[in-house]
Structures are given as structure tokens and as C-alpha cells.
C-alpha positions as a printed NumPy array, in Angstrom:
array([[ 45.904,  -5.939, -18.815],
       [ 44.136,  -4.165, -15.976],
       [ 45.596,  -0.748, -16.713],
       [ 42.628,   0.553, -18.767],
       [ 40.118,  -0.362, -16.079],
       [ 42.397,   1.068, -13.405],
       [ 42.722,   4.305, -15.343],
       [ 38.958,   4.569, -15.822],
       [ 38.397,   3.996, -12.127],
       [ 40.968,   6.641, -11.284],
       [ 39.298,   9.347, -13.353],
       [ 35.729,   8.487, -12.361],
       [ 33.979,  10.143,  -9.435],
       [ 32.69 ,   7.242,  -7.287],
       [ 29.359,   8.897,  -6.504],
       [ 28.537,  10.033, -10.039],
       [ 28.049,   8.186, -13.291],
       [ 29.813,  10.79 , -15.416],
       [ 33.612,  10.755, -15.679],
       [ 35.255,  13.266, -13.37 ],
       [ 38.781,  14.515, -12.856],
       [ 41.749,  12.671, -14.27 ],
       [ 44.593,  13.828, -16.482],
       [ 42.385,  15.754, -18.893],
       [ 41.545,  18.514, -16.366],
       [ 45.132,  19.064, -15.183],
       [ 46.073,  21.404, -18.085],
       [ 43.261,  23.751, -17.021],
       [ 44.521,  23.808, -13.42 ],
       [ 48.111,  24.348, -14.557],
       [ 47.015,  27.157, -16.893],
       [ 45.066,  28.787, -14.067],
       [ 48.108,  28.757, -11.766],
       [ 50.442,  29.884, -14.573],
       [ 48.361,  32.951, -15.442],
       [ 47.829,  33.791, -11.74 ],
       [ 51.56 ,  33.564, -10.944],
       [ 52.452,  35.52 , -14.064],
       [ 50.024,  38.297, -13.114],
       [ 50.855,  38.574,  -9.404],
       [ 54.62 ,  38.113,  -9.534],
       [ 54.784,  40.583, -12.383],
       [ 52.771,  43.073, -10.366],
       [ 54.297,  42.901,  -6.878],
       [ 58.006,  43.772,  -7.475],
       [ 57.338,  47.268,  -8.855],
       [ 54.665,  48.256,  -6.322],
       [ 57.179,  50.014,  -4.052],
       [ 58.105,  52.356,  -6.924],
       [ 54.423,  52.893,  -7.691],
       [ 53.679,  53.838,  -4.084],
       [ 56.693,  56.1  ,  -3.55 ],
       [ 56.674,  57.869,  -6.918],
       [ 53.001,  58.033,  -7.878],
       [ 51.38 ,  58.23 ,  -4.438],
       [ 54.403,  59.858,  -2.772],
       [ 54.158,  57.49 ,   0.176],
       [ 57.173,  57.322,   2.484],
       [ 59.522,  54.43 ,   1.618],
       [ 59.228,  52.876,   5.076],
       [ 55.441,  53.243,   5.068],
       [ 55.269,  51.821,   1.557],
       [ 57.353,  48.841,   2.655],
       [ 55.016,  48.315,   5.633],
       [ 52.   ,  48.297,   3.306],
       [ 53.659,  45.706,   1.084],
       [ 54.735,  43.632,   4.099],
       [ 51.098,  43.472,   5.208],
       [ 49.987,  42.691,   1.645],
       [ 52.493,  39.843,   1.441],
       [ 51.432,  38.563,   4.858],
       [ 47.761,  38.561,   3.881],
       [ 48.539,  36.859,   0.557],
       [ 50.278,  33.955,   2.301],
       [ 47.651,  33.646,   5.031],
       [ 44.315,  34.231,   3.328],
       [ 42.259,  31.062,   2.753],
       [ 40.28 ,  30.365,  -0.412],
       [ 37.086,  32.413,  -0.529],
       [ 35.977,  33.369,  -3.998],
       [ 39.672,  33.49 ,  -4.815],
       [ 39.476,  33.758,  -8.587],
       [ 36.876,  36.488,  -8.701],
       [ 38.547,  38.365,  -5.829],
       [ 41.953,  38.339,  -7.51 ],
       [ 40.533,  39.433, -10.865],
       [ 38.421,  42.163,  -9.256],
       [ 41.434,  43.355,  -7.254],
       [ 43.564,  43.546, -10.397],
       [ 40.875,  45.635, -12.098],
       [ 40.689,  48.03 ,  -9.142],
       [ 44.477,  48.366,  -9.072],
       [ 44.472,  49.083, -12.804],
       [ 41.861,  51.8  , -12.213],
       [ 44.284,  53.564,  -9.861],
       [ 46.524,  54.279, -12.866],
       [ 43.962,  56.715, -14.303],
       [ 44.829,  60.373, -13.594],
       [ 41.665,  61.012, -11.568],
       [ 42.37 ,  58.058,  -9.253],
       [ 45.833,  59.125,  -8.052],
       [ 47.667,  62.319,  -7.098],
       [ 48.562,  64.692,  -9.95 ],
       [ 52.134,  64.517, -11.282],
       [ 54.658,  66.356,  -9.153],
       [ 56.24 ,  68.882, -11.521],
       [ 57.188,  71.451,  -8.913],
       [ 59.242,  71.271,  -5.738],
       [ 58.453,  68.475,  -3.352],
       [ 56.949,  70.899,  -0.834],
       [ 54.129,  71.781,  -3.241],
       [ 53.279,  68.246,  -4.325],
       [ 49.754,  67.127,  -3.523],
       [ 49.277,  63.972,  -1.517],
       [ 46.73 ,  61.296,  -2.295],
       [ 43.195,  62.001,  -1.14 ],
       [ 41.288,  59.712,   1.194],
       [ 39.149,  58.353,  -1.648],
       [ 42.241,  57.659,  -3.777],
       [ 43.922,  55.75 ,  -0.933],
       [ 40.683,  53.891,  -0.224],
       [ 40.574,  52.649,  -3.82 ],
       [ 44.238,  51.596,  -3.638],
       [ 43.897,  49.723,  -0.335],
       [ 40.637,  48.061,  -1.44 ],
       [ 42.443,  46.761,  -4.521],
       [ 45.229,  45.389,  -2.323],
       [ 42.696,  43.606,  -0.1  ],
       [ 41.05 ,  41.875,  -3.049],
       [ 44.398,  40.925,  -4.601],
       [ 45.65 ,  39.472,  -1.308],
       [ 42.523,  37.417,  -0.653],
       [ 42.442,  36.124,  -4.226],
       [ 46.125,  35.272,  -4.645],
       [ 46.28 ,  33.682,  -1.196],
       [ 43.282,  31.495,  -1.891],
       [ 44.52 ,  30.246,  -5.243],
       [ 48.077,  29.466,  -4.1  ],
       [ 46.955,  27.666,  -0.962],
       [ 44.603,  25.315,  -2.777],
       [ 45.697,  24.909,  -6.398],
       [ 48.249,  22.119,  -5.893],
       [ 46.025,  20.109,  -3.531],
       [ 43.033,  20.575,  -5.839],
       [ 45.048,  19.232,  -8.764],
       [ 46.138,  16.212,  -6.735],
       [ 42.485,  15.529,  -5.846],
       [ 41.713,  15.082,  -9.545],
       [ 43.974,  12.025,  -9.612],
       [ 42.072,  10.171,  -6.902],
       [ 43.517,   8.318,  -3.93 ],
       [ 44.66 ,   5.027,  -5.451],
       [ 48.167,   3.912,  -4.495],
       [ 49.1  ,   2.024,  -7.661],
       [ 52.523,   2.563,  -9.213],
       [ 50.96 ,   4.091, -12.298],
       [ 48.95 ,   6.495, -10.169],
       [ 52.049,   7.514,  -8.19 ],
       [ 53.954,   8.256, -11.386],
       [ 51.137,  10.404, -12.732],
       [ 50.973,  12.362,  -9.47 ],
       [ 54.755,  12.827,  -9.405],
       [ 54.622,  14.067, -12.998],
       [ 51.87 ,  16.559, -12.077],
       [ 53.895,  17.921,  -9.143],
       [ 56.934,  18.361, -11.396],
       [ 54.904,  20.141, -14.042],
       [ 53.233,  22.303, -11.391],
       [ 56.467,  23.586,  -9.867],
       [ 58.031,  23.952, -13.315],
       [ 55.11 ,  26.028, -14.588],
       [ 55.072,  28.215, -11.458],
       [ 58.844,  28.842, -11.631],
       [ 58.666,  29.758, -15.308],
       [ 55.688,  32.065, -14.671],
       [ 57.433,  33.819, -11.784],
       [ 60.526,  34.418, -13.901],
       [ 58.55 ,  35.74 , -16.883],
       [ 56.443,  37.909, -14.587],
       [ 59.482,  39.459, -12.91 ],
       [ 61.105,  40.21 , -16.26 ],
       [ 58.57 ,  40.72 , -19.054],
       [ 55.683,  42.249, -17.051],
       [ 58.062,  44.484, -15.101],
       [ 59.725,  45.58 , -18.357],
       [ 56.308,  46.543, -19.756],
       [ 55.574,  48.615, -16.644],
       [ 58.898,  50.451, -16.881],
       [ 58.713,  51.171, -20.609],
       [ 54.989,  51.461, -21.397],
       [ 53.709,  53.039, -18.207],
       [ 51.59 ,  51.92 , -15.286],
       [ 48.295,  51.866, -17.191],
       [ 49.518,  49.279, -19.688],
       [ 51.738,  47.563, -17.096],
       [ 48.822,  47.023, -14.697],
       [ 46.387,  46.284, -17.524],
       [ 48.333,  43.213, -18.649],
       [ 47.879,  41.429, -15.249],
       [ 44.132,  42.17 , -15.494],
       [ 43.97 ,  40.303, -18.808],
       [ 46.082,  37.491, -17.378],
       [ 43.784,  37.094, -14.362],
       [ 40.719,  36.992, -16.629],
       [ 42.422,  34.215, -18.602],
       [ 43.286,  32.498, -15.295],
       [ 39.65 ,  32.525, -14.178],
       [ 38.369,  31.368, -17.558],
       [ 40.889,  28.515, -17.754],
       [ 39.679,  27.26 , -14.382],
       [ 35.918,  27.641, -14.76 ],
       [ 35.722,  26.257, -18.303],
       [ 36.518,  22.782, -16.949],
       [ 34.378,  23.118, -13.833],
       [ 31.834,  20.421, -14.832],
       [ 34.616,  17.845, -15.047],
       [ 36.368,  18.503, -11.715],
       [ 36.343,  16.133,  -8.781],
       [ 34.962,  18.269,  -5.967],
       [ 35.786,  16.673,  -2.65 ],
       [ 33.512,  17.244,   0.282],
       [ 35.047,  19.561,   2.897],
       [ 36.452,  17.795,   5.925],
       [ 36.671,  18.966,   9.518],
       [ 39.335,  21.605,  10.008],
       [ 42.6  ,  20.387,  11.499],
       [ 42.615,  23.581,  13.555],
       [ 39.368,  22.462,  15.192],
       [ 40.873,  19.067,  16.028],
       [ 43.917,  20.618,  17.673],
       [ 41.782,  23.158,  19.522],
       [ 39.709,  20.315,  20.925],
       [ 42.84 ,  18.792,  22.468],
       [ 43.676,  22.063,  24.214],
       [ 40.11 ,  22.469,  25.522],
       [ 40.016,  18.854,  26.737],
       [ 43.331,  19.337,  28.558],
       [ 41.955,  22.376,  30.343],
       [ 38.771,  20.539,  31.317],
       [ 40.753,  17.518,  32.536],
       [ 43.507,  19.533,  34.18 ],
       [ 42.747,  18.059,  37.613],
       [ 43.475,  14.51 ,  36.469],
       [ 46.782,  13.326,  37.899],
       [ 49.073,  11.413,  35.579],
       [ 51.266,   8.666,  36.955],
       [ 54.308,   6.982,  35.488],
       [ 53.111,   3.761,  37.093],
       [ 50.708,   1.389,  35.34 ],
       [ 47.116,   2.422,  36.091],
       [ 43.622,   1.363,  35.157],
       [ 43.052,   4.551,  33.153],
       [ 41.828,   3.918,  29.595],
       [ 42.811,   6.095,  26.631],
       [ 40.258,   6.813,  23.93 ],
       [ 41.223,   5.787,  20.401],
       [ 39.299,   5.216,  17.209],
       [ 38.677,   1.767,  15.777],
       [ 41.593,   0.585,  13.653],
       [ 44.006,   3.186,  15.027],
       [ 47.661,   2.168,  15.29 ],
       [ 48.062,   4.362,  18.374],
       [ 46.47 ,   2.789,  21.428],
       [ 48.273,   4.805,  24.11 ],
       [ 49.835,   8.289,  23.941],
       [ 53.584,   8.853,  24.083],
       [ 55.365,  10.154,  27.166],
       [ 56.414,  13.409,  25.485],
       [ 54.447,  16.466,  26.623],
       [ 52.543,  14.211,  29.048],
       [ 50.192,  16.932,  30.212],
       [ 48.42 ,  16.691,  26.822],
       [ 47.608,  13.054,  27.539],
       [ 44.831,  14.222,  29.841],
       [ 42.766,  15.043,  26.738],
       [ 42.303,  11.39 ,  25.76 ],
       [ 41.681,   9.793,  29.166],
       [ 38.245,   8.221,  29.578],
       [ 37.066,   9.2  ,  33.057],
       [ 33.583,   7.694,  32.936],
       [ 32.762,   5.368,  30.027],
       [ 29.014,   5.746,  30.552],
       [ 29.191,   9.546,  30.292],
       [ 32.152,  10.029,  27.934],
       [ 31.211,   7.445,  25.299],
       [ 28.117,   7.156,  23.129],
       [ 26.47 ,   3.754,  22.508],
       [ 28.404,   3.358,  19.24 ],
       [ 31.721,   3.761,  21.089],
       [ 32.448,   7.269,  19.859],
       [ 33.039,  10.243,  22.125],
       [ 29.77 ,  11.772,  23.242],
       [ 31.404,  15.225,  23.268],
       [ 34.5  ,  15.814,  21.129],
       [ 35.297,  18.898,  23.236],
       [ 35.516,  16.773,  26.382],
       [ 37.319,  13.707,  25.041],
       [ 39.839,  13.431,  22.204],
       [ 41.478,  10.486,  20.5  ],
       [ 45.083,   9.428,  21.034],
       [ 45.721,  10.364,  17.384],
       [ 44.547,  13.931,  17.978],
       [ 46.833,  14.251,  20.99 ],
       [ 49.825,  12.891,  19.079],
       [ 49.08 ,  15.214,  16.133],
       [ 49.29 ,  18.239,  18.416],
       [ 52.505,  16.931,  19.992],
       [ 54.075,  16.493,  16.55 ],
       [ 53.1  ,  20.037,  15.579],
       [ 54.489,  21.518,  18.804],
       [ 57.731,  19.61 ,  18.261],
       [ 58.381,  21.13 ,  14.81 ],
       [ 57.411,  24.702,  15.746],
       [ 60.92 ,  25.745,  16.979],
       [ 62.53 ,  24.695,  13.678],
       [ 59.625,  26.287,  11.804],
       [ 60.222,  29.545,  13.674],
       [ 63.911,  29.535,  12.701],
       [ 62.886,  29.179,   9.053],
       [ 60.331,  31.933,   9.479],
       [ 62.965,  34.317,  10.874],
       [ 65.209,  33.418,   7.944],
       [ 62.397,  34.469,   5.607],
       [ 62.543,  37.984,   7.085],
       [ 65.614,  38.54 ,   4.909],
       [ 63.726,  37.433,   1.803],
       [ 61.013,  40.   ,   2.577],
       [ 63.295,  42.974,   1.93 ],
       [ 62.548,  43.082,  -1.804],
       [ 60.895,  46.519,  -1.694],
       [ 64.037,  48.236,  -0.426],
       [ 66.161,  46.335,  -2.937],
       [ 64.086,  47.707,  -5.814],
       [ 64.638,  51.256,  -4.505],
       [ 68.396,  50.641,  -4.389],
       [ 68.596,  49.034,  -7.813],
       [ 66.548,  51.85 ,  -9.383],
       [ 69.386,  54.307,  -8.632],
       [ 72.211,  52.079,  -9.927],
       [ 73.626,  51.467, -13.398],
       [ 71.616,  48.61 , -14.93 ],
       [ 72.478,  48.796, -18.643],
       [ 73.524,  45.54 , -20.302],
       [ 73.906,  47.284, -23.664],
       [ 73.703,  50.94 , -24.606],
       [ 70.009,  50.504, -25.445],
       [ 68.796,  47.877, -22.987],
       [ 68.433,  48.546, -19.27 ],
       [ 67.374,  45.803, -16.854],
       [ 64.323,  46.939, -14.831],
       [ 65.108,  47.411, -11.147],
       [ 62.244,  45.108, -10.127],
       [ 63.574,  42.277, -12.333],
       [ 66.662,  41.64 , -10.209],
       [ 64.844,  39.252,  -7.799],
       [ 64.398,  36.923, -10.787],
       [ 68.115,  36.143, -10.41 ],
       [ 67.299,  34.318,  -7.173],
       [ 64.595,  32.315,  -8.977],
       [ 67.15 ,  31.256, -11.611],
       [ 69.642,  30.29 ,  -8.9  ],
       [ 67.047,  28.162,  -7.086],
       [ 66.049,  26.327, -10.263],
       [ 69.65 ,  25.812, -11.371],
       [ 70.81 ,  24.533,  -7.985],
       [ 67.902,  22.092,  -7.619],
       [ 68.755,  20.55 , -11.002],
       [ 72.495,  20.441, -10.261],
       [ 72.049,  18.974,  -6.779],
       [ 69.414,  16.393,  -7.67 ],
       [ 70.625,  15.331, -11.131],
       [ 74.392,  15.83 , -11.063],
       [ 75.988,  16.325,  -7.623],
       [ 74.124,  13.597,  -5.709],
       [ 74.381,  10.932,  -8.477],
       [ 78.117,  11.571,  -8.972],
       [ 78.852,  11.605,  -5.219],
       [ 76.76 ,   8.463,  -4.671],
       [ 78.525,   6.663,  -7.506],
       [ 81.935,   7.629,  -6.101],
       [ 81.016,   6.4  ,  -2.602],
       [ 79.228,   3.302,  -3.82 ],
       [ 76.051,   4.165,  -1.9  ],
       [ 73.333,   6.788,  -1.937],
       [ 74.504,   9.83 ,  -0.001],
       [ 73.256,  13.354,   0.525],
       [ 72.833,  16.092,   3.059],
       [ 70.247,  15.459,   5.763],
       [ 67.181,  17.662,   6.02 ],
       [ 68.486,  19.45 ,   9.117],
       [ 71.882,  20.03 ,   7.487],
       [ 70.249,  21.56 ,   4.416],
       [ 68.036,  23.792,   6.545],
       [ 71.032,  24.925,   8.61 ],
       [ 73.096,  25.719,   5.512],
       [ 70.169,  27.765,   4.214],
       [ 69.963,  29.825,   7.412],
       [ 73.735,  30.435,   7.344],
       [ 73.728,  31.459,   3.674],
       [ 70.883,  33.855,   4.41 ],
       [ 73.037,  35.5  ,   7.095],
       [ 75.961,  35.883,   4.685],
       [ 73.642,  37.288,   2.003],
       [ 72.545,  40.122,   4.311],
       [ 76.178,  40.986,   5.022],
       [ 76.829,  41.132,   1.257],
       [ 73.784,  43.397,   0.844],
       [ 74.976,  45.719,   3.625],
       [ 78.369,  46.069,   1.911],
       [ 76.719,  46.791,  -1.448],
       [ 74.443,  49.453,   0.063],
       [ 77.366,  51.091,   1.851],
       [ 79.2  ,  51.427,  -1.476],
       [ 76.069,  52.713,  -3.223],
       [ 75.46 ,  55.357,  -0.552],
       [ 79.079,  56.515,  -0.584],
       [ 78.873,  56.922,  -4.358],
       [ 75.692,  59.005,  -4.05 ],
       [ 77.349,  61.337,  -1.537],
       [ 80.544,  61.693,  -3.59 ],
       [ 78.555,  62.531,  -6.717],
       [ 76.541,  65.172,  -4.852],
       [ 73.15 ,  63.44 ,  -4.909],
       [ 72.436,  63.382,  -1.185],
       [ 69.188,  65.287,  -1.673],
       [ 68.047,  63.39 ,  -4.779],
       [ 67.025,  59.793,  -3.973],
       [ 66.016,  59.147,  -7.599],
       [ 69.327,  60.23 ,  -9.156],
       [ 71.128,  57.715, -11.375],
       [ 74.501,  56.883,  -9.864],
       [ 77.702,  55.691, -11.522],
       [ 77.796,  52.36 ,  -9.693],
       [ 76.88 ,  49.026, -11.209],
       [ 73.818,  47.135,  -9.982],
       [ 76.017,  44.041, -10.162],
       [ 77.007,  44.932,  -6.586],
       [ 73.642,  43.339,  -5.697],
       [ 74.444,  40.113,  -7.531],
       [ 76.17 ,  38.355,  -4.561],
       [ 73.091,  38.957,  -2.422],
       [ 70.673,  37.472,  -4.959],
       [ 72.908,  34.457,  -5.596],
       [ 73.328,  33.744,  -1.882],
       [ 69.655,  34.411,  -1.217],
       [ 68.653,  31.988,  -3.988],
       [ 70.968,  29.298,  -2.621],
       [ 69.575,  29.915,   0.858],
       [ 66.03 ,  29.282,  -0.384],
       [ 67.123,  26.239,  -2.392],
       [ 68.631,  24.694,   0.736],
       [ 66.246,  25.819,   3.464],
       [ 62.791,  26.251,   1.957],
       [ 62.752,  22.992,   0.004],
       [ 64.226,  21.008,   2.897],
       [ 61.791,  22.602,   5.332],
       [ 58.808,  21.532,   3.228],
       [ 60.157,  17.984,   3.085],
       [ 60.89 ,  18.085,   6.819],
       [ 57.278,  18.951,   7.658],
       [ 55.906,  16.222,   5.387],
       [ 58.16 ,  13.529,   6.836],
       [ 57.971,  14.524,  10.503],
       [ 54.263,  15.22 ,  10.825],
       [ 51.756,  12.339,  10.739],
       [ 50.163,  11.506,   7.393],
       [ 46.866,  12.798,   8.748],
       [ 48.468,  16.255,   8.968],
       [ 49.716,  16.471,   5.372],
       [ 47.533,  19.535,   4.812],
       [ 49.164,  21.175,   7.84 ],
       [ 52.601,  20.431,   6.41 ],
       [ 51.736,  22.242,   3.191],
       [ 50.305,  25.187,   5.14 ],
       [ 53.243,  25.799,   7.48 ],
       [ 55.465,  27.225,   4.739],
       [ 52.885,  29.834,   3.788],
       [ 52.251,  30.693,   7.428],
       [ 55.998,  31.158,   7.878],
       [ 56.152,  33.641,   5.002],
       [ 53.122,  35.449,   6.378],
       [ 54.653,  35.689,   9.859],
       [ 57.99 ,  36.793,   8.359],
       [ 56.283,  39.722,   6.627],
       [ 54.674,  40.771,   9.902],
       [ 57.993,  40.515,  11.754],
       [ 59.638,  42.555,   8.998],
       [ 57.018,  45.276,   9.404],
       [ 57.66 ,  45.374,  13.157],
       [ 61.427,  45.639,  12.625],
       [ 61.045,  48.441,  10.076],
       [ 58.656,  50.338,  12.372],
       [ 61.023,  49.976,  15.328],
       [ 64.057,  51.067,  13.289],
       [ 62.191,  54.072,  11.898],
       [ 61.009,  55.18 ,  15.351],
       [ 64.293,  54.65 ,  17.202],
       [ 66.714,  56.04 ,  14.602],
       [ 64.814,  59.156,  13.497],
       [ 65.441,  62.445,  15.27 ],
       [ 64.702,  66.142,  14.841],
       [ 67.909,  66.728,  12.884],
       [ 68.59 ,  63.162,  11.871],
       [ 67.196,  61.004,   9.091],
       [ 65.879,  57.554,   9.905],
       [ 67.945,  54.586,   8.74 ],
       [ 64.998,  53.7  ,   6.49 ],
       [ 64.332,  57.224,   5.26 ],
       [ 62.431,  57.932,   2.043],
       [ 65.66 ,  59.5  ,   0.831],
       [ 67.788,  56.368,   0.623],
       [ 70.879,  58.517,   0.104],
       [ 70.405,  60.291,   3.436],
       [ 69.208,  57.244,   5.304],
       [ 71.405,  54.374,   6.413],
       [ 69.979,  51.256,   4.852],
       [ 73.424,  49.701,   5.235],
       [ 73.047,  49.942,   9.028],
       [ 69.577,  48.411,   8.72 ],
       [ 71.008,  45.485,   6.752],
       [ 73.821,  45.017,   9.283],
       [ 71.146,  44.856,  11.989],
       [ 69.394,  42.099,  10.034],
       [ 72.752,  40.341,   9.63 ],
       [ 73.263,  40.284,  13.391],
       [ 69.705,  39.08 ,  13.96 ],
       [ 70.252,  36.385,  11.321],
       [ 73.421,  35.227,  13.053],
       [ 71.512,  34.954,  16.324],
       [ 68.821,  33.023,  14.453],
       [ 71.462,  30.614,  13.111],
       [ 72.633,  29.883,  16.655],
       [ 68.993,  29.486,  17.681],
       [ 68.489,  27.008,  14.842],
       [ 71.496,  24.931,  15.936],
       [ 70.037,  24.71 ,  19.444],
       [ 66.589,  23.76 ,  18.096],
       [ 68.101,  21.18 ,  15.739],
       [ 70.07 ,  19.51 ,  18.506],
       [ 67.109,  19.561,  20.889],
       [ 64.816,  18.043,  18.267],
       [ 66.808,  14.842,  18.079],
       [ 67.071,  12.576,  15.029],
       [ 64.622,  12.961,  12.145],
       [ 62.697,   9.988,  10.831],
       [ 65.04 ,   9.698,   7.836],
       [ 68.025,   9.525,  10.195],
       [ 66.31 ,   6.867,  12.303],
       [ 65.551,   4.819,   9.187],
       [ 69.184,   5.035,   8.043],
       [ 70.421,   3.915,  11.456],
       [ 67.834,   1.128,  11.508]])
């Protein structure tokens, strides 16, 4: 009958007499993340149309802006995140007023006025606030919720935490889907002012839902940055670079903390071992046994943490390059906006809602794989079976390659239809070709994410030391951020190398004159090269911990 006392201890902040954290504050955190996801994912898909049609920004330049916005969103740490995101939404909503953007273009394109410097400044300032706010919330919300449940390892505690994670991902997935459908539909049918005003209200609700429970949150003290710890290893290696390492047994002593399971460093990446060698105990160690200067002497654990991170970087980079394909959403919205999207004579699917198909595919596949396919296959074999982490990641990279080929074929057909129907000079013309041509891409892209992204997260958590769990959760976001930057570089290079005096760029603002199909074929080839690169990295990595445990 110790459950009540255990529960009270779990929800009580050790240093305070008042109850803190626990299950009762989780609904506020979930509501905060739900409203934030609903607002941002409902806002982002249509931004390319807003930039190209309302601000008359070149399609390639608009895509570059959104690539940078996506990169900043996935990289920005928490810094007044809630207020920044809300303030950014308000500023973006203000750009919908007639005085804050270029006047409507009712004449020929040559006479259309471009946005003024002050109008662009307001737009870019809004983007900066949105990126810093959304990035801060997403990077910390899940970990903050887990902190409310304490650190006890009881079975009851583990079940509560598992339930919170399930609810968290379920709420986020539902919010993303509703945002990409309902909010986008409002923007298309009620105009930008109402369409951007709804996310403002949602972000206000998000902030209120978080701050209303502020007195009851467990607020952990900030710990030393893992980046600092890894940087210390690098600095120590440089300072100790003249130390010679020998494979023979020596009298050199390695510095480790009391109670550490690692007493000596591994033989992998041996040059990093110089960071934890005690050269002079009197100078390197303080009277209490700790390092007198953490920038001159590191622990064995710090050295092994850096080695583990370096080891996973090649596989991380392959996943990052795969994410380049996922970053092409802006161009997809431009394509879909010119295609036939009517389900009935009166209902037309918004162009920016098509990415929600991939979200549905991911959710459906996760349920099928985890609840149906694996249990049935395991029952048939008489033992628990399933694809390994590296197999799932590899399948994801391959499916991503195939998805780009499907997209290139769909764009080729769309462009041919535009030319046949005489709309070469009208990029906004509605063509007699179904948007269902894009369906294979979204299905394959969703399956690719379901295989690769989920497995990659699990791979980082299992392969990196427990002390680097925060790093494991950060790598995915850093990969998406890097993928957006790589995408911007590819688009810039394609635009510069394919444009000529009498020739349109492959990524021209006029998608009917450009050759987006060539651009997608280029990404297909690069994806195929990335798949081969992944196979090499996977083989070089050796067995994962789960494979070693199975063999053991």
C-alpha cells in the first residue's frame, strides 16, 4: 500500500513544501503544445503562396526565405519562446493589412509595385520572432513535461511517463493535421487577414494555457551545457597534443569521476584519450580530487561521450540529406495550386493541405507496424521479430529516393499539360490535370519518415550514453535545420547555373516555363548517392547495441 506515498513524493518538489508538478500540470503543457502546433503548422504551408502572390517575391527566393525560416525554427533554443511566437504571429497578421503590403496587382505584371523596404522589414521581423518562438517551444516542451513527473524509476512512474509521451505525440499529430487542413482552408476561403488572425488567437491561448499553471511547475535548475563539455575535450586534446600514446601498458593515469563505470578510455579515436590523461597530479587535481581546470583535464566519461557522438554523425548526416527531400514543400504547394483539386463540385482541397496526407500515412503506418504487423509476424515465427534500426533507416532513405522520382514524373506531366493547354505564360492558370498525380509522392514520403525519422530518434537514444539523452533529442532538430540550409544552397546553385539570358531557370517563378521536373530528378540522383553513402556508413558503424544484445 505504498502507492499513495510514492505518488505524493513523485509530484512534490523536494526543495519546497508546496506540491509541484505531477499529472495535474500535464494537460496545460499538452494544451500549450497543441495550440502552438495548430497555429504554426496551419501557417507555414501557405506562406509560399503569400510571398509569391501578395509580395510578388520570386518563387526561388521565396523558397529560400522559407528554408531559412524552417532552419531557424529547428535550431533556435528557448528564449522567451511563448511571447516571441505570439508577438511574431501578431506582426505577421499585421502584414495582411493593405498598408503593410504591396497594393493588389490589377494591371500587367510590368506595372506591379514591389514591396517597400519597410514592408519587407515588418515581414522579416515577424518571421524572426515566429522562428525563435516556435523553435524554443518545440525543443523544450516534451522534456519540460517529463520533468514534471520526477526522476523515480518505479513501474508506476514509468507507465505514467510512457502514457504522457503517447499523449504528447498523439496531440501533436492531430494538431498538425488540423492545422494543415482547417487553418489552411480558412486562409484560402476567408482571406489572409482572417487566416493569419486565427493563429494569433491560438498562440494567445497557447501562452495562457502554459502560464496559468506556472506556480505549480517543477522548474529544474539549468545544468552545464553538453556543448561546453564536448568543447572542453577538444581544447584539452589540443593542449595535450604533445603527449605520446602507447599501446603498451604505461604508468599514465586517466581522470575519472568518483563512482564512474568508465575507468579507462576505449581504443577508438585514441587521439581523444589525451584529454583525460593526468600529467601532474599536484597541478592537475584539486585537493578534493576534482580537476583544477576543466579546460585542461577532462573525465573519461566526457571523452567517451564525444567519441559516441562522432561515431553517429555519419548516419545522422545521411538522415539529414534525406530530409532535404522533405523540405521541398513550398514548391509542392505551387504545383498543387495549379492542378485540379475538387473532391466534389463545391469542395476544393486547398493546395497547402496536401502535405497532411504524409502525416496521415505516418500515423497509419506506425499503428499498423506496431500493433498489427509485428504481433502477427512474431506470433507466426514463435518469437519477437522486427526490422533492426539500421534496416528501418535504410528503407526510409530508399523510399525517399523513390518518392522524388515519383514527384519528378508528376511534375513532368503537369508541365506538359500546361504547355498543351497554352498556359506557358500564366503560372497561376488552373490546369486540367488531377492533383492526385502528387499522391504517390506524399504516400512514399510519409512512409519514408515513418521508417527513417522514428528509427533515427530511437537509434540516437540507444547508441549515445544515457548522459547524452538531451543530445539525442536535439540531433533530429539539428538535422532538419541543416537540411533546410542544404536545400537553400541547392536551390541557389540550380537557379544560378540553369538561368541564362534567353533561358528560364529550372526553378523559375513561372513554374510552367521552368523545369522543376529536372530539379526533382537532380534531387533523385543526389538521394540515390545518399542511399549508397548510408549503406557504407551503416556497414562501417558495425553492430548496434540492440544487435549485440540479441547476439548475446
